N, C-alpha and C positions, 0 to 999 in steps of 0.2 A: 431727620434721619435720613443716609447718603442711601445713595444707588445701588452701593452688593446690601445691606443692611435688606430696603425692599424687592431687588430682587431673591436673597433671597428668604422670604416670608413667601415668596412666589411660588415659587422651588418646595416647599412641604405641602404650599399641594394636590403633584405632582403625586396621585397613586403607585408604590412600587407595581412595576408591570407596563408599565405609562410613561411615551415621555410626549412631550412640547419642542418645540422648533423656537431660531434662533425669533424667525418673527408675529412670531405668538406673542413671543410676550416682548414684543416690540408693538403691538399695534396697545396689548397693556398699556405700556410706562408710555410709550411718546418718543422709543429712543432708538433710532439706531437696530438693525439684527446685531452688525459691529460692534455695532455701540453695547450691546448684552454681549456679545463674546470677548469684549474685552473686559468689561466685568465681570465675571462669569472668571476671566482665570485671573485676579486674583482674588477668589474665595478662598479662605483658610483652610478650610472646615472640611474636602473633598467625602463624600460616602456620611458624613454625616448631614451637612446641605447638601441633594442631592445634585450639584449638577449637568450628572451625567444623565438625567434623564430628560434636557435640555439638544435637539438637532437640527437639520436642515431639513427643511419644511421639506427638501424632493425627499426626505426617505432617507441619503446620508452622515455619515457618523460626528460627522462635525470635528473642531475638533476637544483634543481633553489634555490640559496639564498637568493632569494630577498625575503619581508613578509613572507606568512605562506610556500615556496617553492613551492613543489609538483601539489597541490591541484589549488594554483596562478597562474602559470606554466602553466596551465590546461585551467584555466576560461582565461586566461588574450586569449587565441588563441583560446577554442569556440569564446570570443567577438570577435576578427579578422573574425573570416569567419572558417579557421581549423579545418577540419572535420577529427574522428575518427572514428575507426572498433567496430567493437562491445567487441572487448579482446582492446581495452585498443587501440589499438600503431595508431598512425596519420596515413594516407590515404597516399598510394604514391601518388598523386594526389596533392597533398599540396606541397613538396618536390624540393626547385627552386636547381638548381647548379648553384654560386657562377661562377664555374670554367670554365664555359660554354659559360661565358664573359666576362668573363677575357681577 
């Protein structure tokens, strides 16, 4: 199994309305958060494989290479029920710790 396939499987475990961080995926896979981001940028099935649910650990959106970028990522997350603080960061209550369920 290649790295992208593993990440795609992990992303399917994140429920709608929740997000995880590049750092959280890094803990699980052993790859650097930057490597996780590069792997996610190769996702050729955005929305079906919900890479929009991966954000920075500080609550910032991080990157998104599909469609119109960060604005589209934020809109997808809002449609799923993710809540944002007034400073534009994602509320901590929306974070999902994959490492705790694996």
